[in-house]
LUMKE-960721 format. One record per residue (C-alpha): residue number from 1; x, y, z. Coordinates in steps of 0.5 Angstrom, whole numbers, plus 500, padded with zeros to 3 digits. Example, Ala and Ser with C-alpha at 12.3 -4.5 7.8 and 13.67 -1.06 7.14 Angstrom:
2
[node 1 [525 491 516]]
[node 2 [527 498 514]]
// end
This chain:
849
[node 1 [480 553 566]]
[node 2 [480 545 565]]
[node 3 [477 541 560]]
[node 4 [471 537 563]]
[node 5 [469 544 566]]
[node 6 [467 548 560]]
[node 7 [464 542 556]]
[node 8 [457 546 556]]
[node 9 [458 552 554]]
[node 10 [455 554 547]]
[node 11 [462 554 544]]
[node 12 [462 547 544]]
[node 13 [459 545 537]]
[node 14 [460 540 532]]
[node 15 [464 542 526]]
[node 16 [456 545 522]]
[node 17 [454 548 527]]
[node 18 [453 555 529]]
[node 19 [454 562 525]]
[node 20 [459 567 526]]
[node 21 [461 573 524]]
[node 22 [468 576 521]]
[node 23 [471 571 526]]
[node 24 [476 564 526]]
[node 25 [482 564 530]]
[node 26 [478 561 537]]
[node 27 [480 566 542]]
[node 28 [477 572 537]]
[node 29 [471 571 542]]
[node 30 [475 570 549]]
[node 31 [472 578 550]]
[node 32 [468 576 557]]
[node 33 [461 577 555]]
[node 34 [455 577 559]]
[node 35 [450 570 558]]
[node 36 [445 575 554]]
[node 37 [451 578 550]]
[node 38 [453 570 548]]
[node 39 [446 568 547]]
[node 40 [445 575 543]]
[node 41 [451 574 539]]
[node 42 [451 566 539]]
[node 43 [459 567 538]]
[node 44 [464 562 540]]
[node 45 [467 562 546]]
[node 46 [473 558 549]]
[node 47 [473 551 551]]
[node 48 [480 550 553]]
[node 49 [483 543 555]]
[node 50 [488 543 560]]
[node 51 [495 541 560]]
[node 52 [495 539 566]]
[node 53 [496 532 566]]
[node 54 [501 532 560]]
[node 55 [505 536 563]]
[node 56 [506 533 569]]
[node 57 [508 527 566]]
[node 58 [513 531 561]]
[node 59 [516 534 568]]
[node 60 [516 527 572]]
[node 61 [521 525 567]]
[node 62 [524 531 568]]
[node 63 [523 533 560]]
[node 64 [529 529 557]]
[node 65 [527 522 555]]
[node 66 [532 516 552]]
[node 67 [529 511 548]]
[node 68 [525 505 551]]
[node 69 [528 499 550]]
[node 70 [527 492 554]]
[node 71 [522 494 558]]
[node 72 [526 500 560]]
[node 73 [528 507 560]]
[node 74 [536 508 556]]
[node 75 [539 514 556]]
[node 76 [545 513 553]]
[node 77 [551 517 554]]
[node 78 [555 522 548]]
[node 79 [548 524 545]]
[node 80 [547 529 542]]
[node 81 [539 531 543]]
[node 82 [532 535 540]]
[node 83 [527 539 543]]
[node 84 [520 537 541]]
[node 85 [516 543 541]]
[node 86 [508 545 541]]
[node 87 [508 549 534]]
[node 88 [501 551 535]]
[node 89 [505 556 541]]
[node 90 [513 554 540]]
[node 91 [513 553 547]]
[node 92 [518 547 548]]
[node 93 [515 540 551]]
[node 94 [522 535 552]]
[node 95 [529 534 550]]
[node 96 [529 527 547]]
[node 97 [535 524 545]]
[node 98 [538 522 538]]
[node 99 [540 515 537]]
[node 100 [545 512 534]]
[node 101 [548 506 531]]
[node 102 [550 503 538]]
[node 103 [543 503 540]]
[node 104 [540 501 533]]
[node 105 [543 495 535]]
[node 106 [542 495 542]]
[node 107 [534 496 541]]
[node 108 [535 490 535]]
[node 109 [538 485 540]]
[node 110 [534 486 545]]
[node 111 [528 484 539]]
[node 112 [531 478 537]]
[node 113 [532 476 544]]
[node 114 [525 477 546]]
[node 115 [523 474 539]]
[node 116 [525 467 541]]
[node 117 [520 467 546]]
[node 118 [514 470 544]]
[node 119 [512 467 538]]
[node 120 [512 462 541]]
[node 121 [508 463 546]]
[node 122 [501 459 546]]
[node 123 [496 465 540]]
[node 124 [491 465 547]]
[node 125 [497 468 551]]
[node 126 [498 474 546]]
[node 127 [491 475 545]]
[node 128 [491 476 553]]
[node 129 [498 481 552]]
[node 130 [494 485 546]]
[node 131 [488 486 550]]
[node 132 [491 488 557]]
[node 133 [494 494 552]]
[node 134 [488 496 549]]
[node 135 [484 496 556]]
[node 136 [491 500 559]]
[node 137 [491 505 553]]
[node 138 [483 506 555]]
[node 139 [486 508 562]]
[node 140 [489 514 559]]
[node 141 [486 516 554]]
[node 142 [485 523 556]]
[node 143 [492 524 557]]
[node 144 [494 522 549]]
[node 145 [490 524 547]]
[node 146 [492 531 550]]
[node 147 [500 530 550]]
[node 148 [497 528 542]]
[node 149 [496 536 541]]
[node 150 [500 539 545]]
[node 151 [506 535 540]]
[node 152 [503 534 534]]
[node 153 [498 541 533]]
[node 154 [492 538 531]]
[node 155 [485 539 535]]
[node 156 [485 536 541]]
[node 157 [478 534 538]]
[node 158 [481 530 533]]
[node 159 [486 526 538]]
[node 160 [481 525 543]]
[node 161 [475 522 538]]
[node 162 [478 519 533]]
[node 163 [486 517 534]]
[node 164 [486 515 541]]
[node 165 [479 511 540]]
[node 166 [483 508 533]]
[node 167 [488 506 537]]
[node 168 [484 502 542]]
[node 169 [480 499 537]]
[node 170 [485 496 533]]
[node 171 [489 492 540]]
[node 172 [482 489 542]]
[node 173 [480 487 534]]
[node 174 [488 484 533]]
[node 175 [488 482 540]]
[node 176 [481 478 537]]
[node 177 [487 476 531]]
[node 178 [492 474 534]]
[node 179 [487 469 539]]
[node 180 [485 465 532]]
[node 181 [492 466 528]]
[node 182 [493 458 529]]
[node 183 [486 458 525]]
[node 184 [486 463 520]]
[node 185 [493 464 519]]
[node 186 [495 456 519]]
[node 187 [500 457 513]]
[node 188 [504 461 515]]
[node 189 [509 464 522]]
[node 190 [512 471 524]]
[node 191 [517 473 521]]
[node 192 [521 476 527]]
[node 193 [523 483 528]]
[node 194 [519 489 525]]
[node 195 [522 496 524]]
[node 196 [516 500 524]]
[node 197 [517 507 522]]
[node 198 [512 512 522]]
[node 199 [510 519 521]]
[node 200 [508 526 524]]
[node 201 [501 527 522]]
[node 202 [498 522 526]]
[node 203 [503 519 531]]
[node 204 [500 515 535]]
[node 205 [494 511 532]]
[node 206 [500 510 525]]
[node 207 [505 506 530]]
[node 208 [499 503 532]]
[node 209 [497 500 525]]
[node 210 [504 497 525]]
[node 211 [505 493 532]]
[node 212 [498 491 533]]
[node 213 [499 486 527]]
[node 214 [506 485 528]]
[node 215 [505 483 535]]
[node 216 [499 479 534]]
[node 217 [503 475 529]]
[node 218 [509 473 534]]
[node 219 [514 478 532]]
[node 220 [517 484 536]]
[node 221 [518 490 534]]
[node 222 [523 496 534]]
[node 223 [520 502 533]]
[node 224 [522 510 531]]
[node 225 [517 516 531]]
[node 226 [517 522 525]]
[node 227 [523 526 528]]
[node 228 [518 531 530]]
[node 229 [513 527 534]]
[node 230 [516 523 539]]
[node 231 [513 524 546]]
[node 232 [506 519 545]]
[node 233 [510 513 542]]
[node 234 [514 514 548]]
[node 235 [509 515 553]]
[node 236 [505 509 549]]
[node 237 [511 505 551]]
[node 238 [511 506 558]]
[node 239 [503 505 557]]
[node 240 [504 498 554]]
[node 241 [509 495 560]]
[node 242 [505 497 565]]
[node 243 [499 493 562]]
[node 244 [505 487 564]]
[node 245 [508 487 556]]
[node 246 [514 482 556]]
[node 247 [520 486 556]]
[node 248 [524 487 549]]
[node 249 [517 486 545]]
[node 250 [516 493 543]]
[node 251 [522 498 543]]
[node 252 [522 506 542]]
[node 253 [529 508 539]]
[node 254 [528 516 537]]
[node 255 [532 520 532]]
[node 256 [534 522 526]]
[node 257 [531 520 518]]
[node 258 [539 518 517]]
[node 259 [538 514 524]]
[node 260 [531 511 521]]
[node 261 [534 508 515]]
[node 262 [540 506 519]]
[node 263 [534 502 523]]
[node 264 [531 498 516]]
[node 265 [538 496 514]]
[node 266 [541 493 520]]
[node 267 [541 486 518]]
[node 268 [537 482 523]]
[node 269 [531 486 522]]
[node 270 [527 482 518]]
[node 271 [521 486 515]]
[node 272 [520 494 516]]
[node 273 [514 498 516]]
[node 274 [514 505 514]]
[node 275 [509 509 513]]
[node 276 [510 517 510]]
[node 277 [512 520 503]]
[node 278 [513 517 497]]
[node 279 [520 520 495]]
[node 280 [522 516 502]]
[node 281 [518 510 501]]
[node 282 [523 509 494]]
[node 283 [528 510 498]]
[node 284 [528 505 503]]
[node 285 [525 500 496]]
[node 286 [531 501 494]]
[node 287 [535 501 500]]
[node 288 [533 495 502]]
[node 289 [533 491 496]]
[node 290 [537 485 495]]
[node 291 [537 484 502]]
[node 292 [531 479 503]]
[node 293 [527 484 508]]
[node 294 [519 484 507]]
[node 295 [517 491 506]]
[node 296 [510 494 505]]
[node 297 [508 502 504]]
[node 298 [504 507 505]]
[node 299 [505 512 502]]
[node 300 [503 519 500]]
[node 301 [496 521 495]]
[node 302 [492 526 492]]
[node 303 [485 523 493]]
[node 304 [480 525 488]]
[node 305 [472 528 492]]
[node 306 [468 527 486]]
[node 307 [461 530 487]]
[node 308 [456 529 481]]
[node 309 [450 533 481]]
[node 310 [446 528 485]]
[node 311 [448 528 491]]
[node 312 [446 533 497]]
[node 313 [450 539 497]]
[node 314 [449 540 504]]
[node 315 [453 534 506]]
[node 316 [458 535 501]]
[node 317 [460 541 504]]
[node 318 [460 538 511]]
[node 319 [465 533 508]]
[node 320 [470 537 504]]
[node 321 [471 540 510]]
[node 322 [472 534 514]]
[node 323 [476 531 507]]
[node 324 [481 537 507]]
[node 325 [481 540 513]]
[node 326 [481 534 518]]
[node 327 [488 534 522]]
[node 328 [490 542 517]]
[node 329 [488 537 510]]
[node 330 [496 534 513]]
[node 331 [493 527 511]]
[node 332 [496 522 506]]
[node 333 [488 520 504]]
[node 334 [485 527 504]]
[node 335 [482 529 499]]
[node 336 [485 535 496]]
[node 337 [481 534 489]]
[node 338 [475 536 488]]
[node 339 [472 533 482]]
[node 340 [465 537 481]]
[node 341 [460 536 475]]
[node 342 [459 542 471]]
[node 343 [452 543 473]]
[node 344 [453 544 481]]
[node 345 [460 547 481]]
[node 346 [458 555 481]]
[node 347 [453 553 487]]
[node 348 [458 549 491]]
[node 349 [464 552 491]]
[node 350 [459 558 493]]
[node 351 [456 554 500]]
[node 352 [463 552 500]]
[node 353 [466 559 500]]
[node 354 [461 561 506]]
[node 355 [462 554 509]]
[node 356 [470 557 510]]
[node 357 [468 563 513]]
[node 358 [466 560 519]]
[node 359 [471 554 520]]
[node 360 [476 556 526]]
[node 361 [484 556 527]]
[node 362 [487 557 534]]
[node 363 [490 553 540]]
[node 364 [490 545 539]]
[node 365 [487 544 546]]
[node 366 [481 548 544]]
[node 367 [475 543 543]]
[node 368 [472 549 539]]
[node 369 [476 549 533]]
[node 370 [476 546 526]]
[node 371 [484 547 525]]
[node 372 [490 547 529]]
[node 373 [498 548 527]]
[node 374 [502 545 522]]
[node 375 [507 542 526]]
[node 376 [512 545 523]]
[node 377 [516 551 519]]
[node 378 [519 548 513]]
[node 379 [511 544 512]]
[node 380 [508 551 512]]
[node 381 [514 554 508]]
[node 382 [512 548 503]]
[node 383 [505 549 503]]
[node 384 [506 557 502]]
[node 385 [510 556 496]]
[node 386 [505 552 492]]
[node 387 [500 556 493]]
[node 388 [504 562 491]]
[node 389 [506 558 485]]
[node 390 [498 556 482]]
[node 391 [497 564 484]]
[node 392 [502 566 479]]
[node 393 [500 561 473]]
[node 394 [493 564 473]]
[node 395 [489 560 479]]
[node 396 [485 563 483]]
[node 397 [487 563 490]]
[node 398 [481 565 496]]
[node 399 [483 563 504]]
[node 400 [479 567 510]]
[node 401 [486 569 514]]
[node 402 [482 574 518]]
[node 403 [483 571 525]]
[node 404 [489 568 525]]
[node 405 [493 567 531]]
[node 406 [499 571 530]]
[node 407 [503 566 535]]
[node 408 [505 559 532]]
[node 409 [505 555 525]]
[node 410 [498 556 522]]
[node 411 [496 557 515]]
[node 412 [489 558 514]]
[node 413 [484 554 510]]
[node 414 [485 555 502]]
[node 415 [481 553 496]]
[node 416 [483 554 489]]
[node 417 [480 554 482]]
[node 418 [481 555 475]]
[node 419 [486 550 474]]
[node 420 [487 545 469]]
[node 421 [490 537 470]]
[node 422 [498 538 469]]
[node 423 [498 544 475]]
[node 424 [503 542 481]]
[node 425 [498 543 484]]
[node 426 [493 538 482]]
[node 427 [498 533 482]]
[node 428 [502 533 487]]
[node 429 [502 532 494]]
[node 430 [501 538 499]]
[node 431 [500 536 504]]
[node 432 [497 541 507]]
[node 433 [490 545 508]]
[node 434 [489 547 501]]
[node 435 [484 544 496]]
[node 436 [483 544 488]]
[node 437 [477 545 484]]
[node 438 [475 542 477]]
[node 439 [470 540 474]]
[node 440 [467 534 469]]
[node 441 [462 533 465]]
[node 442 [461 525 465]]
[node 443 [462 520 470]]
[node 444 [467 517 465]]
[node 445 [470 524 465]]
[node 446 [470 524 472]]
[node 447 [473 517 473]]
[node 448 [479 518 467]]
[node 449 [481 525 471]]
[node 450 [480 521 478]]
[node 451 [486 516 476]]
[node 452 [490 521 472]]
[node 453 [494 522 477]]
[node 454 [501 517 480]]
[node 455 [497 516 487]]
[node 456 [492 511 489]]
[node 457 [491 511 496]]
[node 458 [483 513 496]]
[node 459 [477 517 494]]
[node 460 [470 519 496]]
[node 461 [464 519 491]]
[node 462 [458 522 493]]
[node 463 [451 522 490]]
[node 464 [444 518 492]]
[node 465 [444 515 486]]
[node 466 [447 508 490]]
[node 467 [448 504 482]]
[node 468 [453 510 480]]
[node 469 [456 510 486]]
[node 470 [458 504 486]]
[node 471 [461 503 478]]
[node 472 [465 509 480]]
[node 473 [468 507 486]]
[node 474 [468 499 482]]
[node 475 [472 503 478]]
[node 476 [478 508 482]]
[node 477 [485 506 482]]
[node 478 [485 506 490]]
[node 479 [485 503 496]]
[node 480 [480 506 499]]
[node 481 [474 509 497]]
[node 482 [467 513 502]]
[node 483 [461 514 498]]
[node 484 [458 520 501]]
[node 485 [463 520 505]]
[node 486 [471 521 507]]
[node 487 [476 518 512]]
[node 488 [473 513 515]]
[node 489 [477 508 518]]
[node 490 [477 502 523]]
[node 491 [481 496 524]]
[node 492 [478 490 520]]
[node 493 [478 494 515]]
[node 494 [486 493 511]]
[node 495 [488 502 509]]
[node 496 [493 503 503]]
[node 497 [495 504 496]]
[node 498 [496 502 489]]
[node 499 [502 505 484]]
[node 500 [505 510 487]]
[node 501 [501 511 494]]
[node 502 [506 503 496]]
[node 503 [504 496 497]]
[node 504 [502 493 503]]
[node 505 [495 494 508]]
[node 506 [494 497 515]]
[node 507 [488 493 518]]
[node 508 [484 487 517]]
[node 509 [486 481 516]]
[node 510 [488 483 509]]
[node 511 [494 487 514]]
[node 512 [496 480 517]]
[node 513 [499 478 510]]
[node 514 [505 484 511]]
[node 515 [507 481 517]]
[node 516 [507 472 516]]
[node 517 [512 468 512]]
[node 518 [509 462 509]]
[node 519 [510 456 515]]
[node 520 [516 452 510]]
[node 521 [520 459 508]]
[node 522 [526 461 512]]
[node 523 [528 467 512]]
[node 524 [532 468 505]]
[node 525 [540 471 507]]
[node 526 [542 472 500]]
[node 527 [548 476 498]]
[node 528 [548 479 491]]
[node 529 [554 483 492]]
[node 530 [554 490 488]]
[node 531 [551 491 482]]
[node 532 [552 496 477]]
[node 533 [545 498 476]]
[node 534 [545 502 469]]
[node 535 [548 497 466]]
[node 536 [546 490 469]]
[node 537 [544 486 464]]
[node 538 [543 491 459]]
[node 539 [546 487 454]]
[node 540 [543 484 449]]
[node 541 [544 478 446]]
[node 542 [552 478 449]]
[node 543 [550 471 454]]
[node 544 [549 466 447]]
[node 545 [550 468 441]]
[node 546 [547 464 435]]
[node 547 [552 460 431]]
[node 548 [549 457 425]]
[node 549 [552 450 424]]
[node 550 [550 448 433]]
[node 551 [543 444 430]]
[node 552 [543 438 426]]
[node 553 [541 437 420]]
[node 554 [532 436 419]]
[node 555 [530 429 420]]
[node 556 [528 425 413]]
[node 557 [520 423 414]]
[node 558 [519 419 408]]
[node 559 [523 414 403]]
[node 560 [524 418 397]]
[node 561 [528 423 403]]
[node 562 [523 430 403]]
[node 563 [525 433 409]]
[node 564 [521 435 416]]
[node 565 [518 443 416]]
[node 566 [523 446 420]]
[node 567 [518 449 427]]
[node 568 [519 456 429]]
[node 569 [519 458 435]]
[node 570 [516 465 436]]
[node 571 [513 470 440]]
[node 572 [506 471 443]]
[node 573 [503 476 444]]
[node 574 [495 480 443]]
[node 575 [494 473 441]]
[node 576 [498 471 436]]
[node 577 [505 469 434]]
[node 578 [510 475 432]]
[node 579 [517 474 429]]
[node 580 [523 479 434]]
[node 581 [524 486 433]]
[node 582 [531 485 433]]
[node 583 [530 478 428]]
[node 584 [535 474 433]]
[node 585 [536 468 435]]
[node 586 [538 464 441]]
[node 587 [540 456 441]]
[node 588 [536 452 446]]
[node 589 [541 446 448]]
[node 590 [538 439 451]]
[node 591 [541 436 457]]
[node 592 [547 433 453]]
[node 593 [548 440 450]]
[node 594 [546 438 443]]
[node 595 [542 443 440]]
[node 596 [535 443 439]]
[node 597 [532 449 436]]
[node 598 [532 456 436]]
[node 599 [527 461 440]]
[node 600 [527 468 438]]
[node 601 [532 473 442]]
[node 602 [527 479 445]]
[node 603 [530 486 447]]
[node 604 [526 491 450]]
[node 605 [522 493 443]]
[node 606 [518 487 444]]
[node 607 [517 488 451]]
[node 608 [514 495 449]]
[node 609 [509 491 444]]
[node 610 [507 486 449]]
[node 611 [505 492 455]]
[node 612 [501 494 449]]
[node 613 [498 488 447]]
[node 614 [497 485 455]]
[node 615 [494 492 456]]
[node 616 [489 492 451]]
[node 617 [487 485 453]]
[node 618 [486 488 461]]
[node 619 [481 490 462]]
[node 620 [476 486 458]]
[node 621 [478 479 463]]
[node 622 [478 482 469]]
[node 623 [471 484 468]]
[node 624 [469 479 464]]
[node 625 [464 473 469]]
[node 626 [469 470 474]]
[node 627 [465 464 472]]
[node 628 [467 465 465]]
[node 629 [473 466 466]]
[node 630 [474 458 470]]
[node 631 [471 456 463]]
[node 632 [477 458 459]]
[node 633 [482 456 465]]
[node 634 [479 449 466]]
[node 635 [479 448 457]]
[node 636 [485 449 458]]
[node 637 [487 444 462]]
[node 638 [483 439 457]]
[node 639 [487 441 452]]
[node 640 [493 440 455]]
[node 641 [490 434 457]]
[node 642 [490 432 449]]
[node 643 [497 433 447]]
[node 644 [499 430 454]]
[node 645 [504 424 450]]
[node 646 [507 429 446]]
[node 647 [508 435 452]]
[node 648 [511 429 455]]
[node 649 [516 427 451]]
[node 650 [519 434 449]]
[node 651 [521 436 457]]
[node 652 [524 429 456]]
[node 653 [527 430 451]]
[node 654 [530 436 453]]
[node 655 [530 436 460]]
[node 656 [533 430 461]]
[node 657 [527 426 465]]
[node 658 [525 419 463]]
[node 659 [517 419 461]]
[node 660 [514 417 468]]
[node 661 [517 424 470]]
[node 662 [514 427 464]]
[node 663 [508 425 465]]
[node 664 [507 426 472]]
[node 665 [510 434 471]]
[node 666 [505 433 465]]
[node 667 [499 432 469]]
[node 668 [500 436 475]]
[node 669 [501 442 472]]
[node 670 [492 439 469]]
[node 671 [491 439 476]]
[node 672 [493 446 477]]
[node 673 [490 449 472]]
[node 674 [484 445 475]]
[node 675 [486 448 482]]
[node 676 [487 456 479]]
[node 677 [480 455 476]]
[node 678 [477 453 482]]
[node 679 [479 460 485]]
[node 680 [476 465 480]]
[node 681 [470 465 483]]
[node 682 [472 464 491]]
[node 683 [477 469 492]]
[node 684 [473 475 490]]
[node 685 [473 479 497]]
[node 686 [468 479 504]]
[node 687 [464 484 508]]
[node 688 [468 487 512]]
[node 689 [465 488 520]]
[node 690 [467 495 521]]
[node 691 [463 499 525]]
[node 692 [460 503 520]]
[node 693 [452 503 520]]
[node 694 [453 500 513]]
[node 695 [457 496 509]]
[node 696 [464 496 509]]
[node 697 [465 491 502]]
[node 698 [472 489 501]]
[node 699 [474 488 493]]
[node 700 [480 483 491]]
[node 701 [482 487 484]]
[node 702 [486 486 479]]
[node 703 [493 489 479]]
[node 704 [493 489 472]]
[node 705 [499 487 468]]
[node 706 [504 483 471]]
[node 707 [510 481 469]]
[node 708 [514 474 471]]
[node 709 [521 471 470]]
[node 710 [520 464 471]]
[node 711 [525 459 474]]
[node 712 [530 454 469]]
[node 713 [527 448 475]]
[node 714 [521 444 472]]
[node 715 [520 449 466]]
[node 716 [512 447 465]]
[node 717 [510 446 471]]
[node 718 [513 453 473]]
[node 719 [510 456 467]]
[node 720 [503 454 469]]
[node 721 [504 455 476]]
[node 722 [507 463 476]]
[node 723 [502 464 470]]
[node 724 [495 460 472]]
[node 725 [493 465 479]]
[node 726 [494 471 475]]
[node 727 [490 470 470]]
[node 728 [484 467 474]]
[node 729 [484 473 479]]
[node 730 [484 478 471]]
[node 731 [490 480 472]]
[node 732 [494 480 464]]
[node 733 [501 477 464]]
[node 734 [507 478 460]]
[node 735 [512 472 461]]
[node 736 [519 471 460]]
[node 737 [519 462 461]]
[node 738 [525 458 463]]
[node 739 [531 461 460]]
[node 740 [536 455 459]]
[node 741 [529 451 457]]
[node 742 [523 455 454]]
[node 743 [521 450 449]]
[node 744 [515 447 454]]
[node 745 [512 453 455]]
[node 746 [512 456 447]]
[node 747 [508 449 446]]
[node 748 [503 453 450]]
[node 749 [501 457 444]]
[node 750 [496 451 440]]
[node 751 [492 450 448]]
[node 752 [492 458 449]]
[node 753 [489 458 442]]
[node 754 [484 453 442]]
[node 755 [482 454 449]]
[node 756 [479 462 448]]
[node 757 [483 464 451]]
[node 758 [482 472 449]]
[node 759 [488 475 446]]
[node 760 [493 480 450]]
[node 761 [492 475 457]]
[node 762 [498 472 456]]
[node 763 [504 474 452]]
[node 764 [510 469 452]]
[node 765 [517 472 450]]
[node 766 [524 469 450]]
[node 767 [531 471 451]]
[node 768 [536 472 457]]
[node 769 [531 472 463]]
[node 770 [534 479 467]]
[node 771 [536 482 460]]
[node 772 [527 482 459]]
[node 773 [527 483 467]]
[node 774 [530 490 466]]
[node 775 [526 493 462]]
[node 776 [519 490 464]]
[node 777 [521 492 472]]
[node 778 [523 499 469]]
[node 779 [517 499 464]]
[node 780 [512 505 467]]
[node 781 [505 501 465]]
[node 782 [507 494 469]]
[node 783 [504 494 476]]
[node 784 [507 488 478]]
[node 785 [514 483 477]]
[node 786 [514 476 480]]
[node 787 [522 474 478]]
[node 788 [524 467 479]]
[node 789 [532 467 479]]
[node 790 [539 470 482]]
[node 791 [540 474 487]]
[node 792 [543 479 483]]
[node 793 [537 479 479]]
[node 794 [533 478 484]]
[node 795 [536 485 488]]
[node 796 [535 489 481]]
[node 797 [528 487 480]]
[node 798 [528 490 487]]
[node 799 [531 497 487]]
[node 800 [528 498 479]]
[node 801 [522 497 482]]
[node 802 [523 503 486]]
[node 803 [521 508 481]]
[node 804 [514 508 480]]
[node 805 [514 503 486]]
[node 806 [511 497 483]]
[node 807 [510 491 487]]
[node 808 [515 485 487]]
[node 809 [516 478 489]]
[node 810 [522 474 488]]
[node 811 [526 469 490]]
[node 812 [533 471 493]]
[node 813 [536 465 488]]
[node 814 [533 461 493]]
[node 815 [529 456 488]]
[node 816 [522 452 491]]
[node 817 [519 447 490]]
[node 818 [514 447 485]]
[node 819 [511 439 486]]
[node 820 [510 441 493]]
[node 821 [502 444 494]]
[node 822 [505 450 499]]
[node 823 [511 452 494]]
[node 824 [507 452 488]]
[node 825 [499 453 489]]
[node 826 [500 455 496]]
[node 827 [496 462 498]]
[node 828 [501 466 497]]
[node 829 [500 466 490]]
[node 830 [493 470 491]]
[node 831 [496 475 495]]
[node 832 [501 477 490]]
[node 833 [495 476 485]]
[node 834 [490 481 488]]
[node 835 [490 487 491]]
[node 836 [484 489 497]]
[node 837 [479 496 495]]
[node 838 [475 497 501]]
[node 839 [469 500 499]]
[node 840 [465 504 504]]
[node 841 [458 504 504]]
[node 842 [453 508 508]]
[node 843 [446 507 510]]
[node 844 [441 512 515]]
[node 845 [435 513 510]]
[node 846 [430 509 515]]
[node 847 [434 509 521]]
[node 848 [439 514 525]]
[node 849 [446 512 523]]
// end
């Protein structure tokens, strides 16, 4: 039967609908029953969606596809092919080409040529193109939905009602951003050619999340879909061409994982946008290190689903179905960790088990099922290994296996209890229909359990107590938090993670910044060469040895030959001056090569101490009222002005600039402190205009502890320009001042101490820039690294950051003009100093949602 002909059958009901007894498979209730028998048993009947139009499209292309490059099909000779199969039935759908380097070369060349014209189009023209794509997707919406379910195995109800509507929504939304680019993004420009690499769990939806902002901002795209799910990407490319999108603006190449890495590494690719596993994201971070390419990563998750005793448990159970069994649990934001308050845990587990008995698993084209097939046999094997290990460790595994389809790649909904926080199934992403459950007593314990994960992609809070929900949501280290809901998405709200869930956002205005660079900046093309990562900058004190006798003798300050009191420059962390752990010093020379002073030569143990001090100070600083932070920064400016002449004289003596220039640099620092002080309470976030009946609040949160390595140019101004934007947005910093000229930064100790700056907010370490950067970027409890030094140092920082997917901002050895307001204090600094969290708060007490 065709899909539309059976919509009136009593079988097609929403989740949480009528009960049935002992039947899970969609086909298990397919025997012919009379109307009276159907109403007597209220059992499910089949509600098949016809695949005939999708099959006709495949047949039209003879079930064999090449790449889609430059607006046309390209099928190179002498290539291998891979067969796409329907995981629900094992049916072969089509063969797709396995690309090689020559295909990448062609696609990138075509995209680069198209960029020259596409990026210069008026904003209104690009907006019209995106609008046209949205309209044409709507014309083929059902075809895309059916093909997505055939290729991926997900239920047709999900691809039809969630995935494809979101594709349309993103194109309409980003047509608006294309129109407004000259106004809303006036200080930014497109990056160039974007390599988009997407996974198999949402093949069509996730490619849209990449290409919409990229195209809206004037970039061109080369897309590599996942190896298992290539067909909807190819159909979508054909639809884009039909919609009139200029040739070369959007291109699709198919191949394996190694093929994707080669695409990312092409010298003419300016930006890599990746969604996938954390492990592959780490590999991409390392392979692109030091190349000057922009990179955004949306990676794995182990999202908490937190239930308080004030929650509506009936709603919680239905929320869990959507949180963990949506798309068979193959969702990066799946609510796979159930955290229950002890007082309601037993009742909730009982209700959940009853609900699991009514879940239906079956063919992806049956509109009455709850779960479809897994994407591949290897994924099923991985899930089984996780579950069996938990069982062997004493966990209780509850599964409803009755009525499971005998053919196809299916796995039953699974609940695992009696686990602990170090269990592998609790800590690692399973990426399947497996829910693990733990309990907590207090809200503080719930927050601690939720944040006790290397991931930070999403989470949900379930309670009728709104103040509790908001406080918990604000306390979670995650990029998206839903209140009394889960897995809600919209084009107007950016989606992305904290910690090892990656960096960058898909959607919203915050997602646009991933596809632009400042208008003044040219794409860097560094050439750092090969590095020995294990030994790079590892030696302490090897670059500049302290040799007594280099310093001039102390000045005589009185006629009776009394010498001046020695000035000792120490470290500054935890609000106090400290001596270096190694007890070594390094000489500082002026512009003429004369030794002026000794400063502490720090090592990794000083880094350890400074990080501890920063983490002690960060929570209180981040929670302070923004007005209070502003007053402290203004106070710094006030106290710096009191020492204006002294600071300028020291700066002139050290660097050789004349007194007038030195005074100008000090004045610029004072003005910059005022500038950033003004932003303390003016960049906190916004209310996103999503389709939710409620409020979606985007909060720009501090990143945490940021390590900063300063350049040698303008040693005072660059130091102030880097630490100030970080701390005004609530971060704590560990900052390495100019390696050559650190003294002006060290003179600021007394400014900090007399400005009521809390201990641990600003921590200063002196020494070799690259040596200290090595241990800062490798530290697991530093959340971001800003590095302004050499090409080699930039490459090392990016490569090393992959270990815990740390955010980085490096200069690739390119100097910037710190006097220039855009280069020294632009919006780029605010972007680097914050991370966006979207909190979804539904309504519906008075009017229906």
